[in-house]
DORO-267336 format. One line per field, with one value per residue (C-alpha): residue number from 1; residue in three letters; x, y, z. Coordinates in pm, 1 decimal, always signed. Layout:
% residues N
i [NUM, ...] $
aa [ALA, ...] $
c1 [X, ...] $
c2 [Y, ...] $
c3 [Z, ...] $
END
This chain:
% residues 119
i [1, 2, 3, 4, 5, 6, 7, 8, 9, 10, 11, 12, 13, 14, 15, 16, 17, 18, 19, 20, 21, 22, 23, 24, 25, 26, 27, 28, 29, 30, 31, 32, 33, 34, 35, 36, 37, 38, 39, 40, 41, 42, 43, 44, 45, 46, 47, 48, 49, 50, 51, 52, 53, 54, 55, 56, 57, 58, 59, 60, 61, 62, 63, 64, 65, 66, 67, 68, 69, 70, 71, 72, 73, 74, 75, 76, 77, 78, 79, 80, 81, 82, 83, 84, 85, 86, 87, 88, 89, 90, 91, 92, 93, 94, 95, 96, 97, 98, 99, 100, 101, 102, 103, 104, 105, 106, 107, 108, 109, 110, 111, 112, 113, 114, 115, 116, 117, 118, 119] $
aa [UNK, UNK, UNK, UNK, UNK, UNK, UNK, UNK, UNK, UNK, UNK, UNK, UNK, UNK, UNK, UNK, UNK, UNK, UNK, UNK, UNK, UNK, UNK, UNK, UNK, UNK, UNK, UNK, UNK, UNK, UNK, UNK, UNK, UNK, UNK, UNK, UNK, UNK, UNK, UNK, UNK, UNK, UNK, UNK, UNK, UNK, UNK, UNK, UNK, UNK, UNK, UNK, UNK, UNK, UNK, UNK, UNK, UNK, UNK, UNK, UNK, UNK, UNK, UNK, UNK, UNK, UNK, UNK, UNK, UNK, UNK, UNK, UNK, UNK, UNK, UNK, UNK, UNK, UNK, UNK, UNK, UNK, UNK, UNK, UNK, UNK, UNK, UNK, UNK, UNK, UNK, UNK, UNK, UNK, UNK, UNK, UNK, UNK, UNK, UNK, UNK, UNK, UNK, UNK, UNK, UNK, UNK, UNK, UNK, UNK, UNK, UNK, UNK, UNK, UNK, UNK, UNK, UNK, UNK] $
c1 [-3033.0, -2907.0, -2998.0, -3182.2, -2876.2, -2650.4, -2893.0, -2911.5, -2531.4, -2501.7, -2758.8, -2576.1, -2252.9, -2430.5, -2570.5, -2228.1, -2069.1, -2335.2, -2291.7, -1914.2, -1962.2, -2182.6, -1931.3, -1646.2, -1847.9, -1878.9, -1510.5, -1410.7, -1622.8, -1465.8, -1656.9, -1438.1, -1496.1, -1288.5, -1529.5, -1818.3, -1605.4, -1508.5, -1871.0, -1970.5, -1702.9, -1791.3, -2159.3, -2083.1, -1959.2, -1599.0, -1339.2, -1088.8, -804.0, -847.0, -900.9, -541.6, -458.8, -779.3, -793.4, -832.1, -871.2, -1249.6, -1447.9, -1621.7, -1371.3, -1397.5, -1116.7, -1303.0, -1594.5, -1356.4, -1192.3, -1529.6, -1409.1, -1543.2, -1342.9, -1288.8, -1107.1, -773.2, -451.1, -410.0, -762.8, -691.0, -368.8, -535.8, -821.5, -583.1, -353.5, -646.4, -795.1, -465.1, -389.3, -702.9, -684.5, -313.2, -248.0, +35.9, -214.7, -550.8, -430.5, -366.5, -737.9, -756.0, -478.6, -735.1, -916.1, -584.6, -502.4, -833.9, -774.4, -413.6, -518.0, -768.9, -499.6, -252.7, -508.8, -571.0, -194.0, -160.7, -458.3, -318.3, +35.1, +190.1, +535.2] $
c2 [-2536.1, -2590.7, -2910.7, -2895.0, -3045.8, -2775.5, -2502.2, -2654.9, -2673.6, -2312.0, -2205.6, -2398.9, -2223.9, -1884.4, -1959.9, -2071.5, -1754.1, -1540.5, -1725.7, -1689.0, -1315.9, -1289.8, -1493.2, -1266.9, -964.1, -1123.3, -1213.3, -851.2, -738.0, -696.5, -994.1, -1244.5, -1594.9, -1883.3, -2145.9, -1995.3, -1988.1, -2353.2, -2455.8, -2266.2, -2434.8, -2777.8, -2697.2, -2658.4, -3017.4, -2918.2, -3165.9, -2933.5, -3180.7, -3176.6, -2805.3, -2674.0, -2879.0, -2778.8, -2406.7, -2191.0, -2487.1, -2512.7, -2391.4, -2069.1, -1982.5, -1604.4, -1446.7, -1116.5, -1285.0, -1452.1, -1117.9, -940.1, -689.4, -543.5, -617.3, -241.8, -231.6, -57.0, -247.4, -78.1, -179.9, -541.7, -537.5, -368.6, -618.8, -911.3, -785.3, -717.1, -1062.0, -1242.1, -1052.3, -1208.2, -1560.8, -1632.8, -1970.4, -1824.0, -1587.4, -1762.7, -2120.4, -2411.5, -2485.4, -2181.6, -2300.3, -2398.4, -2066.5, -1882.0, -2097.2, -1999.0, -1626.8, -1657.5, -1842.1, -1567.9, -1302.8, -1496.6, -1528.7, -1154.3, -1090.2, -1318.6, -1157.6, -808.9, -920.9, -808.3, -934.3] $
c3 [-2270.6, -1919.4, -1743.5, -1409.7, -1240.3, -1381.8, -1270.5, -924.5, -902.4, -1009.1, -748.7, -475.3, -572.3, -558.4, -213.0, -88.7, -226.0, -58.3, +269.9, +241.0, +182.7, +491.7, +686.0, +581.6, +697.8, +1038.8, +1034.9, +994.1, +1285.6, +1625.2, +1760.3, +1574.3, +1709.9, +1564.5, +1700.5, +1507.3, +1191.3, +1225.7, +1283.3, +969.5, +758.3, +890.9, +833.9, +464.6, +467.3, +403.3, +521.3, +684.8, +645.5, +266.3, +214.9, +209.6, -99.7, -276.3, -200.7, -508.2, -743.4, -732.3, -1030.5, -937.8, -663.1, -645.9, -446.1, -428.2, -252.4, -6.7, +75.9, +53.6, -202.6, -525.1, -836.1, -862.0, -525.8, -542.9, -490.3, -153.0, -45.3, -135.9, +63.2, +363.2, +380.6, +341.9, +619.2, +851.8, +797.4, +834.2, +1153.7, +1302.1, +1161.6, +1130.1, +1298.6, +1506.2, +1670.2, +1647.8, +1683.2, +1449.7, +1400.4, +1170.0, +938.2, +676.7, +690.6, +662.7, +358.1, +198.0, +254.7, +138.6, -178.5, -257.8, -213.0, -427.7, -708.9, -700.9, -706.2, -1008.1, -1183.3, -1125.3, -1211.7, -883.7, -796.9] $
END
């Protein structure tokens, strides 16, 4: 039997994943706004200076949610979404304040590559 604390933790993780999914939808829209993204990340209580070293290591980290893809997405779809996202958030284009977000998207892509055994 699951403890109330475990259930609560699981629910928090589900809400964060859903919010991340909604956030990624907004990210892919033409009205991309880095300030809004940074406020969202900070609103989750994430310390941006610590995130690059932690990305992809959290239990429940779902790279498909981060890239807003179904697990059944083709290899080409994964690559297209990744390229499109990185073209908008790459620190060289969007500024150094998005380094952490780019690291999150990159970690998701790398996990999918590893899972699918790409070279």
